[in-house]
N, C-alpha and C positions, 0 to 999 in steps of 0.2 A: 179335422185331420191335418197334420203338419204337411204343408204342400211341398216340402223339400223332398218327400219320398213319392209323391204322386204327380204324374204328368196330367195336367188339366184335360178332362175329357172334351171340353169345348175347344181346346187347341187342336185336337186331332180328329177327333171324329168330326125257358122258352121251350122250355121243352115243347109244349104243344102250342098254346095259343099264340105265342110270340112269333112263330114262324109264318103266321098268316101274311105278313108283309111280302114275303117272297112269292106267295101264291098270287098276290094282286098286282105285282110289278114284274113286267117281263125282264128276265135275267137268267143267266146260266144256272144250272143246278148248283146248289151251294156246296163248297168244300168245307172241311173242318179244320180249324186251328185250335188245337187242344194244348192247354198249358195250366200251370199254377205258379204262384209266387214261390221262388226258391228252386224251381225245376231247371235243370240244365238245358242248354240249347239243343244238344243232341237228343235229349229225351223229348223235347217239343217236336223236333223233326220226326222222330219215330212215331209219336202219338197222333200226328196230323196227316190229313189227306191234302191240305193246302201245300203249295210248293214253297215251303218255308225257306230253304236255302237260296232259291232263286229270287226271293223277295226280301232279303235280309242284308243288313250290314253285319256280317258274322262276328260275334264277340269272341274275345279270348279270355283266358283266366287271369291275366295280369291285373293287379290292382288299378282301379280307375280307368280301365279300358272298357268302354261301353259299346253296345251294339243295339240293333233293333230289327224287328220283323214288321214289315209294313203291309197294310191292306189298302189299296188305292182303286180297286175295281171290284164290281160285284162278281159273285156273291159268296161271302165267307161267313160261316157261323162260328163264333168264338165260344169255346167250352172251357169252363174252369173246372179242372178234373180232380179236385180234392174229393175223396170218397165220402166224406161226411158233409162238406160245406159247398159242394159243387153246384153249378148251374150252367145252363146253355142260353146264349143270347140269340135273338133273331138275326138272320143274315144281314150283313152290312157291306158297304164298299169303302169304309174308311175306319182304320184302326191302327194302333201302334202297340206292340209288345216290346218293352225296353229291357235290356240286359245289362248287368254289371258283373264282372268276374265270371262270366259265362253262365249266369243264372238269371231267371226272370225276376225283375224288381218291380215293374209296374205294367199295367195295361190300361189303355184308354180308348174309348170308342163311343160312337153314337149308333146304337144297334137298330138300324133300319136302312132301307135302300133309298129313301127319299124323305124330305120334310113332309110332315103329316098334319092333317086336320086334328083338332083337339081330341075328338072322340077316339080316333084311331091311335093317337099317341098314348092316350090314357089306357087303352087296351094293353099295349106293351108294358106300360108302367105297372099295371095291376098284375099281369102275368109274372113279371120279374120280381115284384114285391112278394108275391106268393112263394116264388122259388127261394128267395132270400130268407124269408121266415122259416120255411121248411128246412133250410140248411143251417139253421142256428145263428144266422147273423142277427145283430141287435143294434138299435140306434144308440149312438153315443150321447148319453144323457147329460154329460157335463156341458156340452154346447147347446143343449135344448133340442137336439134332434129327436124326431118322432117319425113313426111310419106315416106315409101319405094317407089322409082320410079320403077314401074312395067311395063313401056312401053318396047317395044322390046330392045331399046338401054339401058334403065335402067336395064333391066335384065342382059344384057351383062356385064355392069359395076358391078352389084351386084355379079355375078359369079366370076369376076376377084378379087373382094374384098375378097372373101372366101379363096384366096391363098396368101393373104398378112398377115403380123403379126397381131395377134388378131383373124384372121380366123373367123370373125363374123361381123355382123352389127346390131346395136340396135337403137331403138327409145324409148325415155321416153315419155309416154303419161299420160294425166291427165284429170280428171273432176275436175276443180278448187275447192279447199276447201273440196273435197269429196273423190275422189279416185286417185290413182296413179298406173302406170303400166310400167314394162319393157317388151318390145316386141322385140324379137331378132330372127335372122336367123344365125345359126352357122354351120360350118363344123365340123364333128365328126371323119371322116375317110378319109385319102388319101391326104389331102391338105398341110400338112407340108413338108418341104424339105426332099427329099430322100424317101418319102412315095410313094406308088403306088396305082393305082385305085383298087377297085371302090371308087369314091368320094361320100360320104354320108353326109346327112345334117339333122338337126332337127330345128324346130321352138320352141322357149322358150316363155312362158308367165308367168310373175310374177305380182301379184296384191296386193296392200295394200291401206292404206289411203294416201291422198295427203299430203306429208310432205315437198314438194319442197319449198313452200312459206308459211309454217305455222308460226304463230305468238304466242307469249305468251298469254295464256288464251283461245286459240282455244280448243274445246272439244276433248278429247281422243276418240278413237274408241269405248270404252266400256261405254262412257257417253250416257245417254238417249238423250242428245241434239246433238249427232253426226249427221251431215247432212244425212248420209246414212240411218238413222232411220226415217227421216221425210217422211210423207205421202204426195205425190204430188196430187194436185187437177187436174192435167192434165190427159187426158186419157192415159192409159198404152200403150206404144209403143211396149213393148216386154214382153213376158212371156215364161217360159221354156216349152219345148215340153210336159213334164209330167203334165202340168197344165190342159190338157184335155185328155180324155180316149184314150189310144193307141198313144198318140202324138209322143213319142220318136220312137216307132216302125214304125210309118208312115213316120217320117222324115228320118229314116235310109233306109226304103224300097224305098223311092223316089230316092235314089242315084242309084239304079239299072237301072234307066231309063237314067242316064247321061252318 
């Protein structure tokens, strides 16, 4: 993915299984930050229970005037509210939703409340990968991206990869002509030469528009013709938990049974 449109998730930073991190780490009940690429700032405010205005550099519609909504304390669940391609991330305490011309252009986060042991980080990785697959996201084959191999043997290889230069593994995902994503597992502690355990890990998620195969004349994110603004005639596959009364609370409470 062309990094000019994505803010690195490492720089700033579920439906069901992913929310387990909130259950295991003392933190306030999560609030919801609901957004999608191309959505206006006012629409994000209206769709969210998170205090968006109080935690934002409020954008304006003028060209090149940027803004951002910041998450710096626990616990906020970010929900990508596209009815066909949406997903929800586990609660986090570190995220950035960036705006240009008053609409969302990128999001970056590490969706957990703390650095995690490998097995727990892979649980989040697996849950999110299942959500992305269900939402029609696909690896960008041009750069060799593939889904994470989370079979028992694949997990062993992934663990070994965390101790090799780069200390991470990424997949570039996309909804063609609509959205792009960097999806990454990285080691944050212990994996470099001469370092000692504990070995700790984070998942990174960075979302923007699909710029990998953009062509001259394609609409920009802030244009009304941007595909993310199109209303689909298909029945909605996904909606954020806050779309029904008590939805986020029930989703989180359901983790106590797992």
